[in-house]
N, C-alpha and C positions, 0 to 999 in steps of 0.2 A: 628398522621397523617399517612395516608396510601399512598403508592406509588406502581408503577408497574415496573416489570422488565421481561426480557426474560430469560428463562432457557432452556438448552438442557436436555432432558430426554432420555438417551441412545444415540447411534450413528445411523446415517442414513440420510435420505433425509430431506427436510424442515419440514416434519410432526413431527419431534422430537423437534421442537421449540414450546414453550408454554409461553404465557403471564400470569404471576401470580401477586398476590397482596402481599405486604409485608409492615412491619412497616418502616417508615423513621427513620434512626438513627441519633444521634447527632454526629457532628465531634469531634474527639479526639484531644488531644494536638498536635498542629502543622498542623492540617487538616482544610479544608474548605468543606462545602457541596455545590455542584453545582446543580442547577435546569437545567437539560439538555434540550437544544433546538434541538440539532442535534447530531447524532452518526453515525460513519462511518461503512459501511459494507465492509469487506475486504476478499480476498481469504484465508487469514489465518483463518478467522472464519469458512470458508467452510472446511478447513483441519481439524479443531477441531471437527466440526460436523460429518464429515465422518469417521475420523480416531482417533484423539487425545483427544477427550473429556474424562476427568477423570471420575471415578465412581461418582454416585450421580448427583445432579443438579449443573449445571455450567452456569454462565452468560458470554457470549462472548462480544467482543467489545474492540477495541484497542484505539480509539480516540473519544473524545466528545467535544462539545462546548456548552456553556450556560452562566448562571448568578450565581454568588456567592450569596447564600441566608443565609448562617450561617457560623460562624468562631469558631474554637476551641481556647483553651487557647494558649497564646503565638503567636497568629496570629493577624496582624494589622486589626483593624475594618474598615479601609479605603477600604478594599477589598470588603466589602458588596455592592452589586449592580453592581459590575464590570462584564463586559462580558469577559469571559475567555475561553481558549482552553487548553486541557491537554491530554497527552498520559497516559493511565491508567497504574498503577503499576502492576507488574506481567506479565506473558506471555499472553497478549491479553485478560485480564479478566475484566468483569464488566461494559463495556460501554453501553450495551443495557439496559438502565434503566432510569427512569424519574429523579432519584436523585442519585448522587454518592458522596462519601466522599473520598477526595484525599489529599495528602500532599501539603501544600500551596507552597512549593518550586518548585513544578512541573508545576505551572500555567504559561500560556502565556497570556498576556492581548491582547484582540482583539482591534485594533486601530479604532478610529472613522471613519465612512465611509465604513468599510468593512462588508459586509453581513455575518451574523453568519454561514449560511450554506456554503458559500464560504470559510470562515475561517476554518471550519471543513474539507472541501475538500483539503485544503493546509496541512493537517496533514499527516497521515501515508504514503500515496502514494507519496506526494510531498517531504516529508523528505527523503524517499527512493531514489527518483530520484535525489534530490539535492546532497545527499551524494555519489551516484554513479558517478555523473559528477564532483563533487568538490574534492573528496578524493580518491575514488577507481580508477577511470580512468579519470584523467583530460586531455581531448583531446584538441588539438590545432586546430585553424581554418584550414579548408581544409581537416582534417582527416575524416575517414569514420567510421560510426557506424551502426550496425544492431541490431534492437530491436525485439524480439519475443513478440507477443501479443500487438502490438504497439497501438491498439485502446482501450486497457484497462486502468485501473486507473493509474498504474505506467507508462505505455507507453505514454499516452497522457501528463502526467506530464513531462516526459523526453523531449518530443517534445517542450512543452511550454518553459521549462527552457533552452533548447539548441538553441532556435531561434537566440539569439544574438551571439552565438558562431561560427556561419558560418561553421557548420559541414555538411558533406554529409551523409544524414541519409536514411537508408532503414528499412522497417518494415514489418513483416509478419502479415497478417490479412485476414479475410474472404472477399470475393469480395464485399459484401454489404457495407463494411466499407472503401473501397478504396478512395471514394471521400473525406471523412473526413480526412483520413491520408494525402492525397495530400494537403488539405487545411491547414493542420498543418505543412507542409513543408517537408514531407518525401516521398520517393518513395515506394509505396506498392508492396508487393509480396503476391500472393494468395497461401497460404500454403496448401490449399486443392487440387489445380490443378497444382501447379508448385513445382519443387524441388528447395528449396531456395538456396542450395549450388551451383547448376548449374546456377541459375538465378543471383546470386551474381557474379559468375565468368564472366558471359556474360556482366553484367552491369559495372563491375569495372576492369576486366582484371586480377588482382592479389589478390582480397579479400579486407576485411575491417580491420580497426585497432582495433576494439573492437566489441564484441557481448555481449548483455545483455540477458540472457536466464533464464526465470522463469519456464521453463518446466522440465529441469533436466533429469536424467536418461540417456538412450541411446541417447537421443536428443543432449546431450552435445557433443558427438563425431562428429555429423554432424555440429554443430555450430563451433566446432574447425576447421573443414575443410574449413569454410568460411573465416577464418582469413588469412591475409597476414603474412609472417614471422615476428616474433617479436610482433605480435598482442596479445591482452588480451581478454580472455573469462571470463565473470563474471556469475557465477551460483548463482541465488538468489531465487530459489524455486524448487519445485518438483511436479508441478501440473500434469505432465504427468504420474506419477506413483501412484496417489491417489487411483485408483480403486483396487490396491493390498494391501491397508492398510499399516501397519507397514513394511511388507516385501517390499513393493514398495519404501518406504522412505529409508530403508536400502540399497536396490538395487541402488537407486539414488546416495547415498553417495559412494557406491562402484564404480560406473561409474566415479564419480568426482575424487576419489582417483587414479583410473587407469590412467586418463588423467594427473593428477598432477605429476605422476611419469614418464610420457613419455617425453623424451628429444627431442622435435621436434622444438625447437626454438620459441615456443609460450608460453604464460603465462596463467594460470588459477587461478581464485580467487573465494572464497566462501564468499558471503556477506549475512548478516542478520541484519536487523535494530535492534539496541540496543545490537547486539551481534558481531559486528565487530569493528576493530580499528577505533577510531574516531566516534563511533556511540553509546556512552553511553546515558542514558536518559538525561543527562545534555546537551550533544551535540544536541540531538533531540529537546529539549526544545529551545535551542538557535537558531537552524536552523529554527524551526517553527516561531520564532519571526522575523527572517530575511525574511522569505517567506511572512509573514503578512505585513511587511513593504514594500516589493516589490509589493504586491497587492494594498496597499494603494496608491502607486504612479503609478499604472497601468503597472508595468513591467511584471506581469504574469496574466493569465486569466484562472483559473481552470475550467475544463469542468465537470459540474454536470450532469451526465447522467440520473438520476432518483431521485426524492424526494418521498420517500415512507412513509406514516404514520406508526408510531410505531406499531400500532395494526396489520398491514399487513406485519409483519416481514417475514412470510413465503414466500410472494410474492417477497420480496427483495432477498431472497436466491434462489428462482426459477429463477430470472433474472440473477443472477451471475452464477448459475449452467449452464444456457443455453447460457452464453456469449452474452446475448441479448441487452446489454447496453454498450455504449462507455463512458469512463470516470468514475467518482465516483458515487457509489450508496450511498445515505444518508437516514437514518431513521430520520424522523422529529417528534417532540413532540408538542402537543397542549399547548398553553400558560396556 
């Protein structure tokens, strides 16, 4: 049986993405094979395409959802036919494919009544948001939070999860996304035409209790200035330095280190999903199960910004490059 997957061929723009055909392999001991219905497109995939793709062909994709269609030895046959979601093993590899083989212990069952694409949208971005709010900076009602890129996948997830927490939330976004940001309960700041540090001072008087910053680099110092004394800055990306490749990523880490060593009464933390305390793949699996249960009872409502057919994967990457979509971009696969 044949299957298709996406591979990077070199580094660059969306043109380095190619759909190829390959043989479907049988699951090994302890594995299942999942027929993928939806795969997430994440900024981490863009980082790999532009900067971090290894030599040779590489299939990106952190999270998938679909149906178990085969099981390996030592795996219960009752899993056959079950709708499941899974974070792919390894550093964001393998999800852009019609079929994937994964360890059975990593599976999260999708509850009845939860749409498969919405289940996928509760994966990488929502797990990140959930861990930021639950473990990294558990803010109390009335505290203030600033989120950069608030209309993106992680930003909208944070707003959704933070709604019952009664936080005072601010977010940077382009002007065209401000209505959405307001509808999700945050005060928008136009990062293109306003200095967010000045604007936060005007709106709050003495700053915010936490900043979630996926931009990194020199941007971290400005985020730090938006904090009130004792506040916490969380760096969880380096999107602002991608154009400089590996040098940009190293420079971003240098900016983080310089702030970390500065005794100014504020705190700075570096967060990476599966790479931070309380964020092992087992934590991620269990957190995803919690999020799915929350969706089943209507406690969260993930924003799916675009459902893109698998064959149009280059368009999905063009959308994320242009920041043209709010919420999660999902690749969908024909049944």
